[in-house]
C-alpha positions in Angstrom: -0.1 -0.1 0.0 1.5 3.6 -0.9 2.9 5.8 1.9 2.0 9.7 1.6 3.6 12.5 3.7 0.9 13.7 6.2 -0.8 16.9 6.5 -3.1 18.8 8.8 -5.3 21.7 8.0 -6.2 22.2 11.7 -2.7 24.3 12.5 -1.6 27.7 12.2 1.5 29.2 10.5 3.3 32.6 10.7 4.8 33.5 7.1 7.4 36.6 6.8 6.4 38.2 3.6 8.8 41.2 2.5 6.6 43.5 0.1 9.5 44.7 -1.9 10.5 41.3 -2.8 7.0 40.9 -4.4 7.3 43.7 -6.5 9.8 42.4 -9.1 11.7 44.6 -11.9 10.5 43.9 -15.5 6.8 43.5 -14.4 3.8 45.8 -14.7 3.3 46.3 -10.8 7.0 47.1 -10.6 6.6 50.0 -13.3 3.6 51.2 -11.5 5.3 51.5 -8.4 8.6 52.9 -9.3 6.6 55.7 -11.4 4.6 56.6 -8.8 7.4 57.0 -6.0 10.1 58.6 -7.9 8.6 60.0 -11.2 5.3 61.4 -10.7 4.2 64.4 -8.7 0.9 63.6 -7.1 0.5 67.2 -5.4 -2.1 67.9 -8.0 -4.4 65.7 -5.7 -3.7 67.5 -2.6 -6.2 70.4 -3.0 -9.0 68.0 -2.9 -8.2 67.1 0.9 -9.5 69.4 3.9 -7.9 67.6 6.8 -4.7 69.7 7.3 -5.8 70.4 11.0 -8.7 68.3 11.7 -10.6 65.2 10.3 -9.8 61.6 9.6 -6.5 60.6 8.3 -6.8 60.1 4.4 -5.6 57.4 2.2 -2.3 58.6 0.3 -3.2 59.0 -3.2 0.0 57.0 -4.2 -1.6 54.0 -2.6 -4.9 54.3 -4.2 -3.3 55.0 -7.7 -1.3 51.7 -7.1 -4.3 49.6 -6.5 -6.5 50.9 -9.2 -3.8 50.9 -12.0 -2.9 47.4 -11.1 -6.5 46.3 -10.7 -7.3 47.8 -14.3 -4.1 46.0 -15.8 -6.0 42.6 -14.4 -9.3 43.7 -15.8 -10.9 44.7 -12.7 -13.0 47.7 -12.5 -15.2 47.0 -9.6 -14.1 48.8 -6.5 -15.6 45.9 -4.1 -13.3 43.7 -6.0 -10.4 45.9 -5.8 -11.1 46.1 -1.8 -11.5 42.0 -1.8 -7.9 41.7 -3.5 -6.4 44.0 -1.1 -7.5 41.5 1.5 -6.6 38.3 0.0 -3.9 38.8 -3.3 -0.4 39.2 -2.0 0.5 41.7 -5.0 -2.4 44.0 -4.0 -1.1 43.9 -0.5 2.5 44.8 -1.6 1.3 47.7 -3.8 -1.1 48.9 -0.8 1.2 48.1 2.1 -1.4 45.8 3.6 -4.0 48.6 3.6 -7.5 47.9 2.6 -9.3 51.1 1.5 -13.2 50.7 1.5 -14.4 50.2 -2.0 -16.5 53.5 -1.7 -13.0 55.3 -1.3 -11.5 53.6 -4.3 -14.9 54.2 -6.5 -14.9 58.0 -5.1 -11.2 58.3 -6.1 -11.9 57.6 -10.0 -15.1 59.5 -10.4 -13.8 62.5 -8.6 -10.4 63.3 -10.1 -10.9 63.5 -13.8 -8.9 66.7 -14.2 -5.9 65.2 -12.0 -6.0 62.0 -14.0 -5.4 64.1 -17.2 -2.5 65.9 -15.6 -1.2 62.5 -14.3 -1.8 61.1 -18.0 0.7 64.2 -19.2 3.3 63.3 -16.6 3.3 59.9 -17.8 3.8 60.9 -21.4 6.5 63.2 -20.6 8.5 60.1 -18.8 7.5 58.3 -22.5 9.5 61.2 -24.3 12.2 61.5 -21.8 12.8 57.5 -22.4 12.9 58.0 -26.2 9.5 56.0 -26.6 8.0 58.9 -28.9 8.8 59.0 -32.5 6.6 61.9 -33.5 6.7 60.5 -36.9 3.2 59.5 -37.5 0.1 59.7 -35.3 -2.8 57.4 -35.8 -6.2 58.4 -34.6 -9.2 56.3 -34.0 -12.6 55.6 -31.7 -13.5 52.5 -29.7 -17.0 52.3 -28.9 -17.7 51.2 -25.4 -21.1 50.6 -23.2 -21.5 52.8 -20.3 -23.6 52.6 -17.0 -26.6 53.5 -18.6 -29.4 51.1 -20.2 -30.3 51.8 -23.8 -33.9 50.9 -23.2 -34.1 54.6 -21.5 -33.1 56.3 -24.6 -35.3 58.2 -27.1 -36.5 61.2 -28.4 -38.6 63.7 -26.6 -41.6 62.6 -28.5 -40.9 58.7 -27.7 -40.3 59.5 -24.1 -43.8 61.2 -24.2 -45.0 58.0 -25.5 -43.3 56.0 -22.7 -44.7 58.3 -20.2 -48.3 57.8 -21.4 -47.7 54.0 -21.6 -46.5 54.1 -17.8 -49.5 56.0 -16.8 -51.9 53.7 -18.7 -50.3 50.6 -17.0 -50.4 52.0 -13.5 -54.3 52.9 -14.0 -54.7 49.3 -15.2 -52.8 47.6 -12.1 -54.8 50.0 -9.9 -58.1 49.1 -11.3 -57.4 45.5 -10.9 -56.0 46.1 -7.4 -59.2 47.7 -6.2 -61.4 45.1 -7.8 -59.5 42.6 -5.6 -59.6 44.7 -2.7 -61.2 42.5 -0.2 -58.8 39.5 -0.4 -60.2 36.3 1.0 -57.4 33.8 0.7 -53.7 34.1 1.7 -53.0 33.4 -2.0 -54.9 36.1 -3.0 -53.1 38.8 -0.4 -50.0 37.5 -1.8 -50.9 38.4 -5.2 -52.1 42.1 -4.3 -49.0 42.7 -2.2 -46.7 41.7 -5.7 -48.9 44.2 -7.6 -48.6 46.9 -5.4 -44.7 46.4 -5.4 -45.3 46.6 -9.3 -47.3 49.7 -8.9 -44.7 51.1 -6.9 -42.1 50.2 -9.5 -44.0 51.6 -12.2 -44.6 55.1 -10.2 -41.0 55.6 -9.9 -40.4 55.0 -13.4 -43.0 57.4 -14.3 -41.7 60.1 -12.1 -38.3 59.5 -13.7 -39.4 60.0 -17.1 -41.5 63.0 -16.0 -38.6 64.6 -14.3 -36.2 64.2 -17.0 -38.8 65.9 -19.5 -39.3 68.7 -17.6 -35.6 69.6 -16.7 -33.9 68.7 -19.9 -34.3 70.1 -23.6 -33.8 67.7 -26.7 -30.3 66.9 -27.8 -29.6 68.3 -31.4 -27.0 66.5 -33.6 -24.1 68.1 -35.2 -24.7 67.5 -38.8 -26.0 69.7 -41.5 -29.5 69.0 -40.7 -29.5 69.7 -37.1 -32.1 66.9 -36.2 -33.0 65.5 -32.6 -30.9 62.8 -31.6 -32.0 60.3 -28.9 -31.7 61.4 -25.2 -30.8 59.2 -22.2 -32.8 59.6 -18.9 -29.8 57.8 -17.0 -26.9 59.3 -18.8 -27.8 62.0 -21.3 -24.0 62.6 -22.3 -23.9 59.2 -23.6 -25.3 58.0 -27.0 -26.7 55.1 -28.7 -24.1 53.6 -31.0 -24.0 50.9 -33.5 -21.1 48.4 -33.4 -19.9 45.4 -35.0 -21.5 43.7 -31.9 -25.1 45.4 -32.0 -26.4 48.8 -30.5 -24.8 49.9 -27.5 -25.6 52.8 -25.2 -22.1 54.3 -24.1 -19.1 56.5 -25.4 -16.8 56.5 -28.0 -13.4 56.7 -26.4 -11.1 58.3 -29.3 -7.2 57.7 -28.9 -4.3 59.4 -30.8 -1.4 56.8 -31.0 2.3 57.4 -31.7 3.8 55.1 -34.2 7.1 54.1 -32.8 6.1 52.4 -29.4 2.1 52.8 -29.8 2.2 55.2 -26.8 -1.2 56.9 -26.6 -0.6 60.8 -26.6 -4.3 61.7 -26.3 -7.2 60.3 -24.9 -10.7 61.6 -24.9 -14.2 60.2 -24.4 -17.3 61.6 -26.7 -20.9 60.6 -26.2 -21.5 60.7 -30.1 -21.2 57.7 -32.3 -20.1 59.9 -35.1 -16.6 60.7 -35.3 -16.7 63.7 -37.9 -16.5 66.5 -35.3 -13.7 64.8 -33.1 -10.8 65.3 -35.2 -10.0 69.1 -35.0 -10.5 69.1 -31.0 -8.3 65.8 -30.6 -5.5 67.7 -33.0 -5.8 71.0 -31.2 -5.4 69.1 -28.1 -2.3 67.4 -28.8 -0.7 70.5 -30.1 -1.7 72.3 -27.1 -0.1 69.4 -24.8 2.7 69.2 -26.8 3.6 72.9 -26.2 2.9 72.9 -22.6 4.9 70.0 -21.8 7.8 71.2 -24.0 7.7 68.2 -26.4 7.5 70.1 -29.7 6.6 73.7 -30.1 5.0 73.0 -33.5 4.3 69.7 -34.2 2.5 69.7 -37.2 4.6 72.1 -38.9 7.5 69.6 -38.4 5.9 67.3 -40.9 4.6 64.7 -38.4 1.8 62.5 -40.4 -1.5 62.4 -39.1 -3.9 59.2 -40.2 -7.6 58.5 -39.6 -10.0 56.2 -40.9 -13.0 56.9 -43.2 -15.0 57.6 -39.9 -13.4 61.0 -39.9 -14.0 61.9 -43.4 -15.9 64.9 -44.4 -15.5 68.1 -46.2 -15.1 70.2 -43.0 -12.3 68.3 -41.8 -10.7 68.2 -45.2 -10.7 71.9 -45.2 -9.3 72.2 -42.0 -6.2 69.6 -42.7 -5.8 72.0 -45.9 -5.8 75.3 -43.9 -3.6 74.1 -41.0 -1.1 72.8 -43.4 -1.3 69.4 -41.8 0.0 66.2 -43.3 -2.9 64.3 -43.1 -4.1 61.3 -44.7 -7.9 60.4 -44.3 -9.6 58.4 -47.0 -13.2 58.3 -48.0 -15.3 55.4 -47.6 -14.9 54.4 -51.2 -11.1 54.6 -51.8 -10.9 50.8 -51.8 -13.0 50.8 -54.6 -10.9 53.1 -56.6 -7.6 50.7 -55.9 -6.9 48.4 -58.5 -5.3 46.0 -56.1 -9.2 45.3 -54.9 -10.6 45.0 -57.9 -10.9 41.4 -57.5 -11.4 41.2 -54.0 -14.8 39.9 -54.0 -14.2 37.3 -56.5 -11.4 36.1 -54.4 -12.9 36.0 -51.1 -16.6 36.1 -52.2 -19.2 38.7 -51.7 -20.2 40.0 -48.5 -23.5 38.6 -47.3 -23.5 35.7 -49.9 -24.6 32.9 -47.4 -27.3 35.1 -45.6 -30.3 32.8 -44.5 -33.6 33.0 -46.5 -35.5 33.8 -43.2 -36.2 37.4 -42.6 -34.7 38.6 -45.7 -36.5 38.9 -49.2 -35.8 40.7 -52.7 -38.1 43.5 -53.0 -39.1 45.5 -55.9 -36.2 47.6 -57.1 -36.3 51.5 -57.4 -35.3 51.1 -61.1 -39.1 49.9 -61.7 -40.2 53.3 -60.2 -40.7 56.2 -62.6 -38.3 58.7 -61.6 -38.5 62.3 -63.3 -35.1 64.1 -62.2 -36.5 67.6 -63.8 -39.8 67.9 -62.1 -38.5 65.9 -58.9 -41.3 63.2 -58.9 -41.6 59.5 -58.4 -44.7 57.3 -59.4 -44.5 53.6 -57.8 -45.2 50.4 -59.7 -49.0 50.6 -58.5 -49.3 54.2 -60.3 -49.4 56.2 -57.1 -47.3 59.4 -56.6 -44.6 59.3 -54.0 -43.9 62.1 -51.6 -40.6 64.1 -52.5 -38.5 63.9 -49.0 -35.2 65.5 -49.3 -32.1 65.7 -51.3 -28.6 65.3 -50.2 -25.0 65.6 -51.3 -23.0 62.6 -51.3 -19.3 62.5 -50.8 -18.9 61.4 -54.7 -20.0 64.6 -55.4 -23.6 63.4 -56.5 -27.2 64.3 -55.4 -29.2 61.6 -53.6 -32.9 62.5 -53.8 -35.2 60.7 -51.4 -38.9 59.7 -51.9 -41.3 58.2 -49.5 -44.8 56.6 -50.1 -48.0 57.8 -48.2 -49.0 55.4 -45.5 -52.7 55.2 -46.6 -51.5 54.5 -50.3 -49.1 51.3 -49.0 -51.2 50.1 -46.4 -54.0 49.2 -49.1 -51.6 48.5 -52.0 -51.8 45.0 -53.3 -48.3 44.8 -53.9 -46.9 46.1 -50.6 -45.9 42.4 -50.0 -43.6 42.6 -52.6 -42.5 45.9 -52.4 -41.8 46.3 -48.6 -39.2 44.7 -46.5 -41.8 44.9 -43.7 -45.2 45.2 -44.9 -46.7 45.0 -41.3 -45.1 48.4 -40.6 -47.7 50.2 -43.0 -50.3 49.1 -40.6 -48.8 51.1 -37.5 -49.9 54.5 -36.8 -46.2 55.5 -36.7 -45.2 53.7 -39.6 -44.0 54.5 -43.0 -44.6 53.6 -46.6 -42.0 52.4 -49.2 -38.9 54.6 -49.4 -36.6 54.9 -52.4 -34.0 57.1 -53.5 -32.1 58.0 -56.8 -28.9 59.5 -57.9 -28.6 62.5 -60.1 -25.2 64.3 -61.7 -24.0 67.4 -59.7 -21.8 69.3 -61.6 -19.6 71.2 -59.3 -15.9 72.5 -58.8 -13.3 70.4 -57.0 -13.4 70.8 -53.2 -11.3 69.7 -50.3 -12.5 66.0 -50.5 -11.0 65.9 -54.2 -7.9 67.4 -52.7 -7.7 64.4 -50.3 -8.5 61.6 -52.4 -5.8 62.8 -54.6 -3.3 62.4 -51.5 -4.8 59.1 -50.4 -4.9 57.5 -53.9 -1.1 58.4 -54.7 1.6 55.7 -54.2 2.9 57.7 -51.2 -0.6 57.9 -49.9 -1.1 54.3 -50.1 2.3 53.5 -48.3 1.6 55.8 -45.4 -2.2 54.9 -44.9 -1.1 51.5 -44.6 0.5 52.0 -41.3 -2.5 53.4 -39.7 -4.5 50.0 -38.8 -0.9 48.3 -37.5 -0.5 51.4 -35.1 -3.9 52.1 -33.6 -5.8 48.5 -33.5 -3.5 46.6 -31.6 -3.7 49.4 -28.8 -7.7 49.0 -28.7 -7.0 45.2 -28.6 -4.7 45.5 -25.9 -7.0 47.4 -23.7 -10.4 46.2 -24.7 -9.6 42.3 -25.1 -6.4 41.6 -23.5 -6.8 43.9 -20.4 -10.6 43.4 -20.4 -11.3 46.9 -19.9 -14.4 46.9 -22.5 -17.1 49.1 -20.9 -17.2 52.0 -18.8 -18.4 51.8 -15.2 -19.3 55.7 -14.7 -21.9 58.1 -15.9 -21.2 61.4 -17.1 -18.6 62.8 -19.8 -16.0 64.3 -17.4 -16.1 61.0 -15.4 -16.1 58.6 -18.2 -13.0 60.6 -19.9 -11.4 60.5 -16.7 -11.7 56.8 -16.6 -10.8 56.2 -20.2 -7.6 58.2 -19.5 -6.9 55.7 -16.8 -7.3 52.5 -19.2 -4.8 54.5 -21.6 -2.6 55.0 -18.9 -2.5 51.2 -18.1 -1.3 50.7 -21.7 1.3 53.5 -21.7 3.0 52.2 -18.1 3.0 48.6 -19.9 5.0 49.8 -22.7 7.2 51.8 -20.3 7.6 48.4 -18.4 8.6 46.7 -21.6 10.5 49.1 -23.4 11.6 51.8 -21.0 14.6 52.4 -19.0 13.2 51.7 -15.5 15.7 51.7 -12.7 16.3 48.3 -10.8 
């Protein structure tokens, strides 16, 4: 019979741990510890404290920063989990010197120090420059859309929120009426049901007050586009926005980062509560220029030939004009630059067309717009059933052509015998807020060359293609490291300023990791 060494759980042991030995050079925790202890000036946090003469002793910002940054590097954003790690994890104990800040202290530190976090971000950037990690040769700008601490179910235009308020009132009246009808409960089961219904009424009443208070104290949000139409507001966090991503529609923020090519150091990080990226290019470039001047890194970064690249989401006429007038060496392609490149001419034949294996359910082929009678002179349109469609608008596309939009009248489409072949969703014609068939046509627009044509010429040139080919390899791995490797894929705060502070902390984790891997940290 085999013999084993005995063991006994019912015993105590004293383990001597040296905290300095746990923080080994070459690791992320060592880089955080060394930066905070020897390189960074944390006096920017001191004005927040008011306990010089009286009051309880506060946790040192150095300790809180080490805990938070190390936790973020492990994908931990919950302050309760950070507190638990300080109680159980030896590395957290070493960084915090065996202190255990309450989770509310950790959460308040992140949410209340957005300005100080930005100052800290700039100090780390200055350390990166001192250690030769900035090349200032090429900057790549892109956005990373992340969910925030707000539900998209509480989003809508003011008209939609008003309808939601009316629906909640009707539900409350319905439950109250049922409650009064069963006011005299005869059995215990009916009494329990009345209690549950009373809780439902209270919950609905709270939701009604929430919607009503928001509509009375806020104004509709307006978009930044030419049409200046209303965009959806959010009751929980009105700075956030509904955004369409590859993983579906989210309620959140767009974290825009500017990345230096040499070692993929993030030189600017800002959060915007809008899915469209057009209006973010100029503020980002101006922030980078002002920061470089303030830190003494470069007094005229764009005049020295630094290349700026951004993807098609930043391309519009206003941005192209801005780059041209500021003489910024920028490369921002339009969304059709691939189709103009001969190298991509056979791409569909080689790799197959997109959505070629689309399932038959939920998708059908409708009557094409070519079967509609369109008169570009009179701007009229006749549908295959002989009915006139209503002219809606015309807008200029990026290719310089005009797109004219028409929409069928709801009453016409509702009773049309061809609606099942003409509309993707014929049932929408039966709804009060539905719409008829919509079609659009392209007409030529003879115009003079504009700034978009200037950028097309730059991007389509051999030099432009060579320069722009670096964009993806510079900025996309950064988002992959933050969102996938580190697991920092959502914001836990509300409000643009607080979210921007958290986004800069996420980017700080990335930059400090670069310092740990490529910097000259003292042993």
